[in-house]
N, C-alpha and C positions, 0 to 999 in steps of 0.2 A: 446392098451389093450381093450378088449371087455369083459364085465361082465354081466351076466344075474342075475337079482336080484330074480326073481321068474318065475316059469313056470305054476303056477296055473291059470286055466281059469276063476275062479270066482272072481279074483282080477286083476286089470290092471298089465300087464307084464311090467317090467322096464328093459331096456337094456342100460347099461352105456358104453359109448364109450370114451376112453381117448387117448390122443396123436395123432399122425398122422395116418390116415387111407388111405392106398394106396394099390397098387396091392400086396404088400408083406403081408398085413394083411387081404386081402379080404376073405380068407377062414374062418378065425375066425369070421368075421362079418356075413358071410353067415350062418354059423352054429348057431350063436346066434339067428338070426332071424328065422331059421328053427325050433329051439326049442320052440319058442313062437308063431308059426304060427297058432295054433288053438285058440289063445286068441283074442277076438274081440277088446280089448282095449290094445294098446301098447304105452308106453311112452319111447321115446328115449332120454336119457340124454347125451347131448353133452357138458356139463359144462367144462369138462377137455379136450375136443378135440382141437387140434391145426391145423389140416388140414384134409380135405375130398377130395379125388379124385373122378373122375366120376364114378368109380366102387362103391364106398361107397354111393354116391348120388343115384345111380341106385338101391342099396339095400334098401334105404329109400323109394323110389318110389314103389318098390315091396311090402315092408311091409305095405305101405299105401293101396295099392290095395287089399292085403289080409284082412286087417282090415275092409275095406269097404265091401268086399264080405261077411264078417261075420256080417255085420250090426253094425260095431264098428267104431273106429277111431284111428288114429295115432296122437300123440301129441309129438312135439319136444321141449325139453328144451335146449335153446341156449342163454346164456347171452352175448356171444361174438358178437359184431356188425359185425366183419369180417365173422364169420360163418353164421350169419343171412343173410348177403349180398350175400354170396355164394349160400345159399339155395334159396334166392329170384331170383337170376340170373338164377338158374337152373329151376325155376318155381314151386318149392315145396311149397312155402309159399302161393300160390294162393289157394291151396286146403287143406293144413295142418296147424293147429294152431301151432305157435311158441311162447313159453312163456319163461320168464326169470328164473323161479324157478320150482323145482320139486313139491312144494306145489301148485303152480298155475296150473300145469298140472293135479294133482289129483283133484283139485277143478273143473276143466272143465269136469271131468268124473262123477261128483256127480249128 
């Protein structure tokens, strides 16, 4: 499941991703990120995520590139050590902050 919390560009966009994200759910994820693509600050909440395949990780990289192009940033909320390890292996954590809570993500954007 993918849920956009807001699409306003004057506040950080929050995209919540739950469950397994794989080729079957890729379209939903792509659409969610397209809808917030004009927002320079995007928080991706992976709190309820159980699995991310390479297509989902690719979407995270593209969202990060868009945020940087808008002079903003992407922040990932991932309390699961397994998800953080996956993001680390993929190389996303070297350029994108990963925090444990949504409050921590919002604090980084203040």
